[in-house]
PyMOL Python script that loads the backbone (N, CA, C, O; Angstrom):
from pymol import cmd

cmd.read_pdbstr("""\
ATOM      1  N   MET A   1      14.482-104.063 -72.095  1.00  0.00           N
ATOM      2  CA  MET A   1      15.408-104.277 -71.001  1.00  0.00           C
ATOM      3  C   MET A   1      14.904-105.462 -70.184  1.00  0.00           C
ATOM      4  O   MET A   1      13.726-105.553 -69.839  1.00  0.00           O
ATOM      5  N   ASN A   2      15.819-106.351 -69.893  1.00  0.00           N
ATOM      6  CA  ASN A   2      15.392-107.526 -69.121  1.00  0.00           C
ATOM      7  C   ASN A   2      15.161-107.142 -67.658  1.00  0.00           C
ATOM      8  O   ASN A   2      15.689-106.134 -67.188  1.00  0.00           O
ATOM      9  N   PRO A   3      14.376-107.943 -66.943  1.00  0.00           N
ATOM     10  CA  PRO A   3      14.009-107.595 -65.566  1.00  0.00           C
ATOM     11  C   PRO A   3      15.199-107.396 -64.619  1.00  0.00           C
ATOM     12  O   PRO A   3      15.162-106.512 -63.763  1.00  0.00           O
ATOM     13  N   ALA A   4      16.235-108.194 -64.762  1.00  0.00           N
ATOM     14  CA  ALA A   4      17.398-108.062 -63.878  1.00  0.00           C
ATOM     15  C   ALA A   4      18.107-106.730 -64.119  1.00  0.00           C
ATOM     16  O   ALA A   4      18.500-106.059 -63.164  1.00  0.00           O
ATOM     17  N   ASP A   5      18.274-106.339 -65.394  1.00  0.00           N
ATOM     18  CA  ASP A   5      18.906-105.063 -65.718  1.00  0.00           C
ATOM     19  C   ASP A   5      18.052-103.895 -65.231  1.00  0.00           C
ATOM     20  O   ASP A   5      18.577-102.901 -64.730  1.00  0.00           O
ATOM     21  N   HIS A   6      16.729-104.021 -65.383  1.00  0.00           N
ATOM     22  CA  HIS A   6      15.823-102.960 -64.930  1.00  0.00           C
ATOM     23  C   HIS A   6      15.903-102.796 -63.417  1.00  0.00           C
ATOM     24  O   HIS A   6      15.949-101.671 -62.920  1.00  0.00           O
ATOM     25  N   ALA A   7      15.919-103.899 -62.682  1.00  0.00           N
ATOM     26  CA  ALA A   7      16.023-103.840 -61.223  1.00  0.00           C
ATOM     27  C   ALA A   7      17.345-103.202 -60.803  1.00  0.00           C
ATOM     28  O   ALA A   7      17.388-102.413 -59.859  1.00  0.00           O
ATOM     29  N   SER A   8      18.415-103.544 -61.502  1.00  0.00           N
ATOM     30  CA  SER A   8      19.725-102.960 -61.198  1.00  0.00           C
ATOM     31  C   SER A   8      19.727-101.460 -61.478  1.00  0.00           C
ATOM     32  O   SER A   8      20.296-100.686 -60.709  1.00  0.00           O
ATOM     33  N   LEU A   9      19.099-101.051 -62.564  1.00  0.00           N
ATOM     34  CA  LEU A   9      19.003 -99.633 -62.903  1.00  0.00           C
ATOM     35  C   LEU A   9      18.243 -98.866 -61.822  1.00  0.00           C
ATOM     36  O   LEU A   9      18.691 -97.808 -61.380  1.00  0.00           O
ATOM     37  N   ILE A  10      17.113 -99.388 -61.404  1.00  0.00           N
ATOM     38  CA  ILE A  10      16.322 -98.738 -60.357  1.00  0.00           C
ATOM     39  C   ILE A  10      17.128 -98.637 -59.064  1.00  0.00           C
ATOM     40  O   ILE A  10      17.105 -97.604 -58.395  1.00  0.00           O
ATOM     41  N   GLU A  11      17.836 -99.698 -58.715  1.00  0.00           N
ATOM     42  CA  GLU A  11      18.667 -99.693 -57.506  1.00  0.00           C
ATOM     43  C   GLU A  11      19.749 -98.611 -57.604  1.00  0.00           C
ATOM     44  O   GLU A  11      19.997 -97.891 -56.637  1.00  0.00           O
ATOM     45  N   ASN A  12      20.387 -98.499 -58.763  1.00  0.00           N
ATOM     46  CA  ASN A  12      21.433 -97.488 -58.947  1.00  0.00           C
ATOM     47  C   ASN A  12      20.874 -96.067 -58.899  1.00  0.00           C
ATOM     48  O   ASN A  12      21.496 -95.169 -58.331  1.00  0.00           O
ATOM     49  N   ILE A  13      19.705 -95.869 -59.493  1.00  0.00           N
ATOM     50  CA  ILE A  13      19.063 -94.541 -59.449  1.00  0.00           C
ATOM     51  C   ILE A  13      18.729 -94.168 -58.004  1.00  0.00           C
ATOM     52  O   ILE A  13      18.980 -93.041 -57.578  1.00  0.00           O
ATOM     53  N   ASN A  14      18.170 -95.105 -57.260  1.00  0.00           N
ATOM     54  CA  ASN A  14      17.827 -94.843 -55.858  1.00  0.00           C
ATOM     55  C   ASN A  14      19.073 -94.510 -55.040  1.00  0.00           C
ATOM     56  O   ASN A  14      19.048 -93.590 -54.222  1.00  0.00           O
ATOM     57  N   LEU A  15      20.152 -95.244 -55.253  1.00  0.00           N
ATOM     58  CA  LEU A  15      21.392 -94.976 -54.529  1.00  0.00           C
ATOM     59  C   LEU A  15      21.931 -93.592 -54.881  1.00  0.00           C
ATOM     60  O   LEU A  15      22.342 -92.839 -53.998  1.00  0.00           O
ATOM     61  N   ALA A  16      21.928 -93.263 -56.159  1.00  0.00           N
ATOM     62  CA  ALA A  16      22.417 -91.955 -56.596  1.00  0.00           C
ATOM     63  C   ALA A  16      21.622 -90.832 -55.936  1.00  0.00           C
ATOM     64  O   ALA A  16      22.198 -89.847 -55.474  1.00  0.00           O
ATOM     65  N   GLU A  17      20.307 -90.979 -55.892  1.00  0.00           N
ATOM     66  CA  GLU A  17      19.465 -89.957 -55.265  1.00  0.00           C
ATOM     67  C   GLU A  17      19.719 -89.871 -53.756  1.00  0.00           C
ATOM     68  O   GLU A  17      19.735 -88.778 -53.191  1.00  0.00           O
ATOM     69  N   GLU A  18      19.917 -91.017 -53.108  1.00  0.00           N
ATOM     70  CA  GLU A  18      20.228 -91.017 -51.676  1.00  0.00           C
ATOM     71  C   GLU A  18      21.539 -90.287 -51.395  1.00  0.00           C
ATOM     72  O   GLU A  18      21.697 -89.666 -50.344  1.00  0.00           O
ATOM     73  N   LEU A  19      22.475 -90.365 -52.338  1.00  0.00           N
ATOM     74  CA  LEU A  19      23.776 -89.710 -52.181  1.00  0.00           C
ATOM     75  C   LEU A  19      23.750 -88.252 -52.623  1.00  0.00           C
ATOM     76  O   LEU A  19      24.772 -87.567 -52.579  1.00  0.00           O
ATOM     77  N   GLY A  20      22.574 -87.775 -53.051  1.00  0.00           N
ATOM     78  CA  GLY A  20      22.423 -86.366 -53.400  1.00  0.00           C
ATOM     79  C   GLY A  20      22.543 -86.038 -54.870  1.00  0.00           C
ATOM     80  O   GLY A  20      22.584 -84.865 -55.242  1.00  0.00           O
ATOM     81  N   ALA A  21      22.600 -87.052 -55.712  1.00  0.00           N
ATOM     82  CA  ALA A  21      22.706 -86.805 -57.151  1.00  0.00           C
ATOM     83  C   ALA A  21      21.375 -86.323 -57.713  1.00  0.00           C
ATOM     84  O   ALA A  21      20.308 -86.684 -57.217  1.00  0.00           O
ATOM     85  N   ASN A  22      21.455 -85.515 -58.740  1.00  0.00           N
ATOM     86  CA  ASN A  22      20.280 -85.100 -59.494  1.00  0.00           C
ATOM     87  C   ASN A  22      20.177 -86.042 -60.686  1.00  0.00           C
ATOM     88  O   ASN A  22      20.957 -85.919 -61.631  1.00  0.00           O
ATOM     89  N   VAL A  23      19.247 -86.966 -60.663  1.00  0.00           N
ATOM     90  CA  VAL A  23      19.092 -87.963 -61.722  1.00  0.00           C
ATOM     91  C   VAL A  23      18.185 -87.399 -62.808  1.00  0.00           C
ATOM     92  O   VAL A  23      17.070 -86.956 -62.530  1.00  0.00           O
ATOM     93  N   VAL A  24      18.669 -87.419 -64.039  1.00  0.00           N
ATOM     94  CA  VAL A  24      17.930 -86.886 -65.180  1.00  0.00           C
ATOM     95  C   VAL A  24      17.689 -88.022 -66.166  1.00  0.00           C
ATOM     96  O   VAL A  24      18.609 -88.768 -66.500  1.00  0.00           O
ATOM     97  N   LYS A  25      16.455 -88.150 -66.627  1.00  0.00           N
ATOM     98  CA  LYS A  25      16.123 -89.172 -67.623  1.00  0.00           C
ATOM     99  C   LYS A  25      15.941 -88.474 -68.962  1.00  0.00           C
ATOM    100  O   LYS A  25      15.157 -87.533 -69.084  1.00  0.00           O
ATOM    101  N   LEU A  26      16.678 -88.948 -69.968  1.00  0.00           N
ATOM    102  CA  LEU A  26      16.655 -88.341 -71.296  1.00  0.00           C
ATOM    103  C   LEU A  26      16.102 -89.328 -72.307  1.00  0.00           C
ATOM    104  O   LEU A  26      16.202 -90.543 -72.132  1.00  0.00           O
ATOM    105  N   ARG A  27      15.511 -88.781 -73.379  1.00  0.00           N
ATOM    106  CA  ARG A  27      15.011 -89.625 -74.474  1.00  0.00           C
ATOM    107  C   ARG A  27      15.521 -89.081 -75.793  1.00  0.00           C
ATOM    108  O   ARG A  27      15.483 -87.877 -76.048  1.00  0.00           O
ATOM    109  N   ALA A  28      16.001 -89.995 -76.625  1.00  0.00           N
ATOM    110  CA  ALA A  28      16.438 -89.645 -77.975  1.00  0.00           C
ATOM    111  C   ALA A  28      16.605 -90.943 -78.757  1.00  0.00           C
ATOM    112  O   ALA A  28      16.670 -92.028 -78.178  1.00  0.00           O
ATOM    113  N   ARG A  29      16.673 -90.819 -80.050  1.00  0.00           N
ATOM    114  CA  ARG A  29      16.880 -92.015 -80.871  1.00  0.00           C
ATOM    115  C   ARG A  29      18.257 -92.614 -80.616  1.00  0.00           C
ATOM    116  O   ARG A  29      18.433 -93.831 -80.657  1.00  0.00           O
ATOM    117  N   ARG A  30      19.241 -91.737 -80.349  1.00  0.00           N
ATOM    118  CA  ARG A  30      20.602 -92.195 -80.094  1.00  0.00           C
ATOM    119  C   ARG A  30      21.076 -91.629 -78.750  1.00  0.00           C
ATOM    120  O   ARG A  30      20.892 -90.447 -78.460  1.00  0.00           O
ATOM    121  N   VAL A  31      21.677 -92.482 -77.953  1.00  0.00           N
ATOM    122  CA  VAL A  31      22.138 -92.088 -76.619  1.00  0.00           C
ATOM    123  C   VAL A  31      23.070 -90.887 -76.706  1.00  0.00           C
ATOM    124  O   VAL A  31      22.920 -89.931 -75.945  1.00  0.00           O
ATOM    125  N   ALA A  32      24.028 -90.929 -77.624  1.00  0.00           N
ATOM    126  CA  ALA A  32      25.000 -89.835 -77.734  1.00  0.00           C
ATOM    127  C   ALA A  32      24.303 -88.509 -78.012  1.00  0.00           C
ATOM    128  O   ALA A  32      24.682 -87.481 -77.451  1.00  0.00           O
ATOM    129  N   ASP A  33      23.283 -88.524 -78.874  1.00  0.00           N
ATOM    130  CA  ASP A  33      22.552 -87.277 -79.185  1.00  0.00           C
ATOM    131  C   ASP A  33      21.967 -86.661 -77.923  1.00  0.00           C
ATOM    132  O   ASP A  33      22.072 -85.453 -77.710  1.00  0.00           O
ATOM    133  N   ALA A  34      21.351 -87.489 -77.090  1.00  0.00           N
ATOM    134  CA  ALA A  34      20.724 -86.983 -75.865  1.00  0.00           C
ATOM    135  C   ALA A  34      21.763 -86.417 -74.912  1.00  0.00           C
ATOM    136  O   ALA A  34      21.567 -85.344 -74.342  1.00  0.00           O
ATOM    137  N   LEU A  35      22.860 -87.129 -74.738  1.00  0.00           N
ATOM    138  CA  LEU A  35      23.894 -86.678 -73.810  1.00  0.00           C
ATOM    139  C   LEU A  35      24.564 -85.393 -74.273  1.00  0.00           C
ATOM    140  O   LEU A  35      24.803 -84.490 -73.471  1.00  0.00           O
ATOM    141  N   ILE A  36      24.867 -85.306 -75.559  1.00  0.00           N
ATOM    142  CA  ILE A  36      25.521 -84.117 -76.108  1.00  0.00           C
ATOM    143  C   ILE A  36      24.607 -82.901 -75.993  1.00  0.00           C
ATOM    144  O   ILE A  36      25.046 -81.832 -75.571  1.00  0.00           O
ATOM    145  N   GLU A  37      23.339 -83.061 -76.367  1.00  0.00           N
ATOM    146  CA  GLU A  37      22.397 -81.939 -76.305  1.00  0.00           C
ATOM    147  C   GLU A  37      22.211 -81.476 -74.864  1.00  0.00           C
ATOM    148  O   GLU A  37      22.181 -80.274 -74.597  1.00  0.00           O
ATOM    149  N   PHE A  38      22.085 -82.419 -73.937  1.00  0.00           N
ATOM    150  CA  PHE A  38      21.909 -82.073 -72.527  1.00  0.00           C
ATOM    151  C   PHE A  38      23.142 -81.348 -71.983  1.00  0.00           C
ATOM    152  O   PHE A  38      23.013 -80.334 -71.298  1.00  0.00           O
ATOM    153  N   ALA A  39      24.318 -81.860 -72.283  1.00  0.00           N
ATOM    154  CA  ALA A  39      25.556 -81.245 -71.799  1.00  0.00           C
ATOM    155  C   ALA A  39      25.696 -79.819 -72.307  1.00  0.00           C
ATOM    156  O   ALA A  39      26.089 -78.926 -71.557  1.00  0.00           O
ATOM    157  N   ARG A  40      25.380 -79.605 -73.565  1.00  0.00           N
ATOM    158  CA  ARG A  40      25.464 -78.254 -74.128  1.00  0.00           C
ATOM    159  C   ARG A  40      24.430 -77.329 -73.499  1.00  0.00           C
ATOM    160  O   ARG A  40      24.751 -76.205 -73.111  1.00  0.00           O
ATOM    161  N   ARG A  41      23.199 -77.795 -73.398  1.00  0.00           N
ATOM    162  CA  ARG A  41      22.109 -76.973 -72.877  1.00  0.00           C
ATOM    163  C   ARG A  41      22.339 -76.584 -71.423  1.00  0.00           C
ATOM    164  O   ARG A  41      22.057 -75.452 -71.029  1.00  0.00           O
ATOM    165  N   GLU A  42      22.846 -77.509 -70.631  1.00  0.00           N
ATOM    166  CA  GLU A  42      22.999 -77.287 -69.198  1.00  0.00           C
ATOM    167  C   GLU A  42      24.385 -76.777 -68.806  1.00  0.00           C
ATOM    168  O   GLU A  42      24.634 -76.494 -67.634  1.00  0.00           O
ATOM    169  N   GLY A  43      25.282 -76.659 -69.775  1.00  0.00           N
ATOM    170  CA  GLY A  43      26.631 -76.179 -69.471  1.00  0.00           C
ATOM    171  C   GLY A  43      27.408 -77.147 -68.585  1.00  0.00           C
ATOM    172  O   GLY A  43      28.129 -76.729 -67.679  1.00  0.00           O
ATOM    173  N   ILE A  44      27.258 -78.415 -68.847  1.00  0.00           N
ATOM    174  CA  ILE A  44      27.912 -79.447 -68.049  1.00  0.00           C
ATOM    175  C   ILE A  44      29.434 -79.320 -68.174  1.00  0.00           C
ATOM    176  O   ILE A  44      29.966 -79.164 -69.273  1.00  0.00           O
ATOM    177  N   THR A  45      30.124 -79.389 -67.029  1.00  0.00           N
ATOM    178  CA  THR A  45      31.580 -79.233 -67.036  1.00  0.00           C
ATOM    179  C   THR A  45      32.322 -80.493 -66.616  1.00  0.00           C
ATOM    180  O   THR A  45      33.543 -80.563 -66.759  1.00  0.00           O
ATOM    181  N   HIS A  46      31.605 -81.496 -66.098  1.00  0.00           N
ATOM    182  CA  HIS A  46      32.261 -82.728 -65.659  1.00  0.00           C
ATOM    183  C   HIS A  46      31.320 -83.903 -65.907  1.00  0.00           C
ATOM    184  O   HIS A  46      30.153 -83.870 -65.517  1.00  0.00           O
ATOM    185  N   VAL A  47      31.845 -84.949 -66.562  1.00  0.00           N
ATOM    186  CA  VAL A  47      31.037 -86.124 -66.891  1.00  0.00           C
ATOM    187  C   VAL A  47      31.822 -87.372 -66.504  1.00  0.00           C
ATOM    188  O   VAL A  47      33.028 -87.452 -66.737  1.00  0.00           O
ATOM    189  N   VAL A  48      31.136 -88.340 -65.916  1.00  0.00           N
ATOM    190  CA  VAL A  48      31.735 -89.635 -65.610  1.00  0.00           C
ATOM    191  C   VAL A  48      30.959 -90.692 -66.397  1.00  0.00           C
ATOM    192  O   VAL A  48      29.745 -90.829 -66.249  1.00  0.00           O
ATOM    193  N   PHE A  49      31.677 -91.429 -67.229  1.00  0.00           N
ATOM    194  CA  PHE A  49      31.086 -92.520 -68.007  1.00  0.00           C
ATOM    195  C   PHE A  49      31.582 -93.846 -67.455  1.00  0.00           C
ATOM    196  O   PHE A  49      32.749 -93.973 -67.086  1.00  0.00           O
ATOM    197  N   GLY A  50      30.706 -94.822 -67.398  1.00  0.00           N
ATOM    198  CA  GLY A  50      31.111 -96.199 -67.141  1.00  0.00           C
ATOM    199  C   GLY A  50      31.207 -96.899 -68.478  1.00  0.00           C
ATOM    200  O   GLY A  50      30.353 -96.707 -69.343  1.00  0.00           O
ATOM    201  N   GLN A  51      32.242 -97.715 -68.660  1.00  0.00           N
ATOM    202  CA  GLN A  51      32.401 -98.389 -69.952  1.00  0.00           C
ATOM    203  C   GLN A  51      32.789 -99.842 -69.744  1.00  0.00           C
ATOM    204  O   GLN A  51      33.783-100.151 -69.087  1.00  0.00           O
ATOM    205  N   SER A  52      31.986-100.723 -70.314  1.00  0.00           N
ATOM    206  CA  SER A  52      32.322-102.143 -70.273  1.00  0.00           C
ATOM    207  C   SER A  52      33.363-102.429 -71.352  1.00  0.00           C
ATOM    208  O   SER A  52      33.552-101.641 -72.279  1.00  0.00           O
ATOM    209  N   ALA A  53      34.022-103.554 -71.216  1.00  0.00           N
ATOM    210  CA  ALA A  53      35.056-103.940 -72.183  1.00  0.00           C
ATOM    211  C   ALA A  53      34.406-104.201 -73.542  1.00  0.00           C
ATOM    212  O   ALA A  53      33.423-104.934 -73.645  1.00  0.00           O
ATOM    213  N   ARG A  54      34.974-103.585 -74.583  1.00  0.00           N
ATOM    214  CA  ARG A  54      34.502-103.806 -75.954  1.00  0.00           C
ATOM    215  C   ARG A  54      35.719-103.949 -76.849  1.00  0.00           C
ATOM    216  O   ARG A  54      36.756-103.329 -76.614  1.00  0.00           O
ATOM    217  N   SER A  55      35.581-104.764 -77.867  1.00  0.00           N
ATOM    218  CA  SER A  55      36.693-104.933 -78.805  1.00  0.00           C
ATOM    219  C   SER A  55      36.781-103.718 -79.723  1.00  0.00           C
ATOM    220  O   SER A  55      35.805-102.991 -79.907  1.00  0.00           O
ATOM    221  N   ARG A  56      37.943-103.512 -80.285  1.00  0.00           N
ATOM    222  CA  ARG A  56      38.113-102.409 -81.245  1.00  0.00           C
ATOM    223  C   ARG A  56      37.173-102.593 -82.435  1.00  0.00           C
ATOM    224  O   ARG A  56      36.658-101.616 -82.979  1.00  0.00           O
ATOM    225  N   TRP A  57      36.950-103.846 -82.839  1.00  0.00           N
ATOM    226  CA  TRP A  57      36.043-104.115 -83.960  1.00  0.00           C
ATOM    227  C   TRP A  57      34.622-103.673 -83.624  1.00  0.00           C
ATOM    228  O   TRP A  57      33.935-103.081 -84.456  1.00  0.00           O
ATOM    229  N   ASP A  58      34.191-103.961 -82.413  1.00  0.00           N
ATOM    230  CA  ASP A  58      32.842-103.565 -81.994  1.00  0.00           C
ATOM    231  C   ASP A  58      32.713-102.045 -82.024  1.00  0.00           C
ATOM    232  O   ASP A  58      31.702-101.514 -82.484  1.00  0.00           O
ATOM    233  N   ILE A  59      33.726-101.351 -81.538  1.00  0.00           N
ATOM    234  CA  ILE A  59      33.688 -99.884 -81.541  1.00  0.00           C
ATOM    235  C   ILE A  59      33.696 -99.357 -82.966  1.00  0.00           C
ATOM    236  O   ILE A  59      32.966 -98.416 -83.279  1.00  0.00           O
ATOM    237  N   LEU A  60      34.508 -99.947 -83.836  1.00  0.00           N
ATOM    238  CA  LEU A  60      34.544 -99.514 -85.240  1.00  0.00           C
ATOM    239  C   LEU A  60      33.211 -99.758 -85.938  1.00  0.00           C
ATOM    240  O   LEU A  60      32.748 -98.916 -86.707  1.00  0.00           O
ATOM    241  N   LEU A  61      32.595-100.903 -85.674  1.00  0.00           N
ATOM    242  CA  LEU A  61      31.332-101.250 -86.343  1.00  0.00           C
ATOM    243  C   LEU A  61      30.139-100.476 -85.794  1.00  0.00           C
ATOM    244  O   LEU A  61      29.267-100.061 -86.557  1.00  0.00           O
ATOM    245  N   HIS A  62      30.092-100.277 -84.475  1.00  0.00           N
ATOM    246  CA  HIS A  62      28.908 -99.698 -83.846  1.00  0.00           C
ATOM    247  C   HIS A  62      29.119 -98.297 -83.286  1.00  0.00           C
ATOM    248  O   HIS A  62      28.163 -97.649 -82.862  1.00  0.00           O
ATOM    249  N   GLY A  63      30.345 -97.833 -83.281  1.00  0.00           N
ATOM    250  CA  GLY A  63      30.629 -96.512 -82.749  1.00  0.00           C
ATOM    251  C   GLY A  63      30.735 -96.523 -81.236  1.00  0.00           C
ATOM    252  O   GLY A  63      30.502 -97.542 -80.586  1.00  0.00           O
ATOM    253  N   SER A  64      31.087 -95.385 -80.697  1.00  0.00           N
ATOM    254  CA  SER A  64      31.276 -95.249 -79.256  1.00  0.00           C
ATOM    255  C   SER A  64      30.627 -93.952 -78.792  1.00  0.00           C
ATOM    256  O   SER A  64      30.941 -92.875 -79.298  1.00  0.00           O
ATOM    257  N   VAL A  65      29.726 -94.064 -77.834  1.00  0.00           N
ATOM    258  CA  VAL A  65      29.080 -92.879 -77.267  1.00  0.00           C
ATOM    259  C   VAL A  65      30.139 -91.956 -76.674  1.00  0.00           C
ATOM    260  O   VAL A  65      30.087 -90.740 -76.856  1.00  0.00           O
ATOM    261  N   ILE A  66      31.093 -92.540 -75.970  1.00  0.00           N
ATOM    262  CA  ILE A  66      32.134 -91.736 -75.326  1.00  0.00           C
ATOM    263  C   ILE A  66      32.975 -90.996 -76.357  1.00  0.00           C
ATOM    264  O   ILE A  66      33.230 -89.801 -76.205  1.00  0.00           O
ATOM    265  N   ASN A  67      33.404 -91.687 -77.398  1.00  0.00           N
ATOM    266  CA  ASN A  67      34.211 -91.027 -78.432  1.00  0.00           C
ATOM    267  C   ASN A  67      33.438 -89.902 -79.107  1.00  0.00           C
ATOM    268  O   ASN A  67      33.991 -88.835 -79.372  1.00  0.00           O
ATOM    269  N   ARG A  68      32.178 -90.136 -79.380  1.00  0.00           N
ATOM    270  CA  ARG A  68      31.377 -89.086 -80.014  1.00  0.00           C
ATOM    271  C   ARG A  68      31.209 -87.892 -79.084  1.00  0.00           C
ATOM    272  O   ARG A  68      31.297 -86.744 -79.519  1.00  0.00           O
ATOM    273  N   PHE A  69      30.967 -88.161 -77.805  1.00  0.00           N
ATOM    274  CA  PHE A  69      30.835 -87.092 -76.818  1.00  0.00           C
ATOM    275  C   PHE A  69      32.121 -86.271 -76.766  1.00  0.00           C
ATOM    276  O   PHE A  69      32.069 -85.041 -76.772  1.00  0.00           O
ATOM    277  N   LEU A  70      33.268 -86.933 -76.715  1.00  0.00           N
ATOM    278  CA  LEU A  70      34.555 -86.243 -76.675  1.00  0.00           C
ATOM    279  C   LEU A  70      34.782 -85.394 -77.922  1.00  0.00           C
ATOM    280  O   LEU A  70      35.350 -84.305 -77.841  1.00  0.00           O
ATOM    281  N   ASP A  71      34.339 -85.892 -79.069  1.00  0.00           N
ATOM    282  CA  ASP A  71      34.497 -85.148 -80.326  1.00  0.00           C
ATOM    283  C   ASP A  71      33.633 -83.892 -80.364  1.00  0.00           C
ATOM    284  O   ASP A  71      34.025 -82.892 -80.965  1.00  0.00           O
ATOM    285  N   GLU A  72      32.470 -83.931 -79.735  1.00  0.00           N
ATOM    286  CA  GLU A  72      31.494 -82.854 -79.915  1.00  0.00           C
ATOM    287  C   GLU A  72      31.321 -81.903 -78.731  1.00  0.00           C
ATOM    288  O   GLU A  72      30.837 -80.785 -78.909  1.00  0.00           O
ATOM    289  N   VAL A  73      31.704 -82.325 -77.539  1.00  0.00           N
ATOM    290  CA  VAL A  73      31.530 -81.462 -76.368  1.00  0.00           C
ATOM    291  C   VAL A  73      32.903 -80.988 -75.908  1.00  0.00           C
ATOM    292  O   VAL A  73      33.726 -81.777 -75.443  1.00  0.00           O
ATOM    293  N   ARG A  74      33.128 -79.710 -76.045  1.00  0.00           N
ATOM    294  CA  ARG A  74      34.412 -79.121 -75.650  1.00  0.00           C
ATOM    295  C   ARG A  74      34.271 -78.473 -74.278  1.00  0.00           C
ATOM    296  O   ARG A  74      33.195 -78.000 -73.911  1.00  0.00           O
ATOM    297  N   GLY A  75      35.341 -78.456 -73.542  1.00  0.00           N
ATOM    298  CA  GLY A  75      35.340 -77.760 -72.271  1.00  0.00           C
ATOM    299  C   GLY A  75      34.807 -78.572 -71.105  1.00  0.00           C
ATOM    300  O   GLY A  75      34.695 -78.045 -69.999  1.00  0.00           O
ATOM    301  N   ALA A  76      34.478 -79.827 -71.315  1.00  0.00           N
ATOM    302  CA  ALA A  76      34.004 -80.671 -70.220  1.00  0.00           C
ATOM    303  C   ALA A  76      35.104 -81.665 -69.855  1.00  0.00           C
ATOM    304  O   ALA A  76      35.752 -82.240 -70.730  1.00  0.00           O
ATOM    305  N   THR A  77      35.301 -81.856 -68.571  1.00  0.00           N
ATOM    306  CA  THR A  77      36.217 -82.889 -68.093  1.00  0.00           C
ATOM    307  C   THR A  77      35.465 -84.217 -68.152  1.00  0.00           C
ATOM    308  O   THR A  77      34.349 -84.334 -67.644  1.00  0.00           O
ATOM    309  N   VAL A  78      36.090 -85.216 -68.778  1.00  0.00           N
ATOM    310  CA  VAL A  78      35.441 -86.521 -68.936  1.00  0.00           C
ATOM    311  C   VAL A  78      36.305 -87.585 -68.269  1.00  0.00           C
ATOM    312  O   VAL A  78      37.496 -87.705 -68.555  1.00  0.00           O
ATOM    313  N   GLN A  79      35.693 -88.348 -67.382  1.00  0.00           N
ATOM    314  CA  GLN A  79      36.351 -89.477 -66.760  1.00  0.00           C
ATOM    315  C   GLN A  79      35.643 -90.743 -67.217  1.00  0.00           C
ATOM    316  O   GLN A  79      34.414 -90.800 -67.262  1.00  0.00           O
ATOM    317  N   VAL A  80      36.440 -91.764 -67.558  1.00  0.00           N
ATOM    318  CA  VAL A  80      35.880 -93.044 -67.977  1.00  0.00           C
ATOM    319  C   VAL A  80      36.291 -94.095 -66.947  1.00  0.00           C
ATOM    320  O   VAL A  80      37.476 -94.321 -66.701  1.00  0.00           O
ATOM    321  N   VAL A  81      35.284 -94.726 -66.356  1.00  0.00           N
ATOM    322  CA  VAL A  81      35.509 -95.742 -65.340  1.00  0.00           C
ATOM    323  C   VAL A  81      35.213 -97.093 -65.974  1.00  0.00           C
ATOM    324  O   VAL A  81      34.091 -97.335 -66.418  1.00  0.00           O
ATOM    325  N   PRO A  82      36.213 -97.981 -66.020  1.00  0.00           N
ATOM    326  CA  PRO A  82      35.953 -99.295 -66.595  1.00  0.00           C
ATOM    327  C   PRO A  82      35.018-100.113 -65.698  1.00  0.00           C
ATOM    328  O   PRO A  82      35.189-100.151 -64.479  1.00  0.00           O
ATOM    329  N   LEU A  83      34.043-100.754 -66.306  1.00  0.00           N
ATOM    330  CA  LEU A  83      33.110-101.591 -65.574  1.00  0.00           C
ATOM    331  C   LEU A  83      33.570-103.034 -65.693  1.00  0.00           C
ATOM    332  O   LEU A  83      33.971-103.473 -66.771  1.00  0.00           O
ATOM    333  N   GLN A  84      33.516-103.764 -64.606  1.00  0.00           N
ATOM    334  CA  GLN A  84      33.915-105.151 -64.607  1.00  0.00           C
ATOM    335  C   GLN A  84      32.701-106.033 -64.849  1.00  0.00           C
ATOM    336  O   GLN A  84      31.597-105.734 -64.396  1.00  0.00           O
ATOM    337  N   ASP A  85      32.926-107.138 -65.579  1.00  0.00           N
ATOM    338  CA  ASP A  85      31.851-108.112 -65.780  1.00  0.00           C
ATOM    339  C   ASP A  85      31.560-108.793 -64.457  1.00  0.00           C
ATOM    340  O   ASP A  85      32.464-109.038 -63.658  1.00  0.00           O
ATOM    341  N   GLU A  86      30.286-109.097 -64.234  1.00  0.00           N
ATOM    342  CA  GLU A  86      29.909-109.771 -62.984  1.00  0.00           C
ATOM    343  C   GLU A  86      30.213-111.245 -63.101  1.00  0.00           C
ATOM    344  O   GLU A  86      29.972-112.002 -62.160  1.00  0.00           O
TER     345      GLU A  86
END
""", "prot")
cmd.dss("prot")
cmd.show_as("cartoon", "prot")
cmd.util.cbc("prot")
cmd.orient("prot")
């Protein structure tokens, strides 16, 4: 992770904690695996994903964490917030 992205991540984590969020750090070979396992284990009922613009080709070639989560986690409300390029 480049330094600017790392600084932005730390800033976002600090803001989330200041607003009362419970920030959880997960590790797995694949992001979707970690999110799905955590959601199932903790009985998560609401998830908000941020998603940057991606082409359909990129999603077809590399997959989508959000699509995989939707396919595998039932009973959770999922909101997708589009992220704007800076």
